[in-house]
Structure formats: structure tokens, C-alpha cells
N, C-alpha and C positions, 0 to 999 in steps of 0.2 A: 384535477379532482375527480372530474368523472372516469379518469383511467385508472384511477386508484379503487374505483368500486368494481371494478372488473377483473382486479388481482386476487390470485386464491387466497381465500380466508378474509377477505375485506367484506363488509357490507354497507350499502349506502348509510344507515344510520350512526355506522363507526366513522366513516370517512366524514359525514356531515359534522358528527361532534368534535373531531379532530381539528377541524377548520373553522368552526364556529358560524356554520349555516344551517338553515332549517332542510331537515332531509327532504320535504316536497319541493323544495328548491333544486336539490341536486338529482331528485327524479326528474324533474321539468329538464334540466341538462341534458340526463340521459336520454330522454324522449328526442330533444332536438338533435342530437348527434346521431342517433338511430335513424332519423329522418333526413338526415343531411342537411339542416340547416345551418350548419356552421363550418359549410364546406368553404365558403367564401372568405372568412376569418381566418381558417385554417391554412389557406393557400397563399397567404400574405398579401392578397389584394386588399385595397381599400373598400371599407364598407360606408356607405353614404345613405343618410334618413332616406325614407320612401318619399318625404315630400320634397325633398331637393331634386330625386329622380323624375317624380312627376311634373316639378317646375321646368326641369330641364327638357324632360318630354313636350311640354306645352311649348316652350321657346325654340325647338327643333321644328314642330309644326307651323308656327307663325312663320319662322325663317324659309320654310318650303312654301308656304302661301305666299310670301311676299317676293321669293324667287319665280314663282310660275307667274305672278302678275306683271314683274319685271320683264320678263322674257316675253311674254306676250304683247307688252308696250314696244317694245326693241322690234320685235316681227312686224308691226302696224307701222312703226316709223321708217324700217328699212322698204316695206311696200310703198308708202308714200313717197320715199325719197327716190326710188325706182320710177314710180308713176310720174313724179315731176321732172324728172331729168333725161329718162329715156325713152319715155310712152308717150311724149306729147303727140306724135304722129298719129297713134292710134286712138285718141280722144276725139270723138265726132260730136262738138256742140252745135246746137241748132244756131243757124244763120242770123246774125244779129239785123234788128230791123234798121231802115235807111234813115240818114240823120235828119232828113227834111220831113220826116212824119208822114210821108207817103208809103203806100205799100205796093 
């Protein structure tokens, strides 16, 4: 319908009347086309509601947060394992007191 309004001899009112829509609606559609708002729909890509998009963005943020947390936990465990298996010789503990209680 929007394309029809740009044909020679056609007006928005005439096209709107022909298709049974309000002229102001057709003017809105023309404005949206001029702004490029209908590009995604015209390119054949799926269009999702903004609320779904925001929910997915929040989910990705949460997954990044959890990934960072798990990466940190893995690094801590790796260092602890290295410390427990390979670095015992470097560990200096204070001398233990004698068992008989004397110093």
C-alpha cells in the first residue's frame, strides 16, 4: 500500500480508501518506511518483540556473570591443587611444639 502512494496520480487518501484503512495510518506507515523502520521486515529476517529481546539480553548477561564466576573458581581450585601437589616443599610451617609439653 505504501508503494502505491508513490505511484504517479495516486494519493494517500485514494489508496487508503481503496484498501479500507484510515489515511492517517497510511501516513504513519509512509513515515516509518522513510525512517527505515521496516528494513528488518523487508529483508526477510525475523522480527521479535522488544520484551523478548531484552529478556534474552538479560539472560546473556547472567550467563556471562556465571561464566566469570566459574572461571574464577576453576583458577582458585587449580592453584590449590598445584599448591597441594607440587609446592609442599616451599611451604614453611612454624615448628610444632614438643609432645611432652616442654619448650
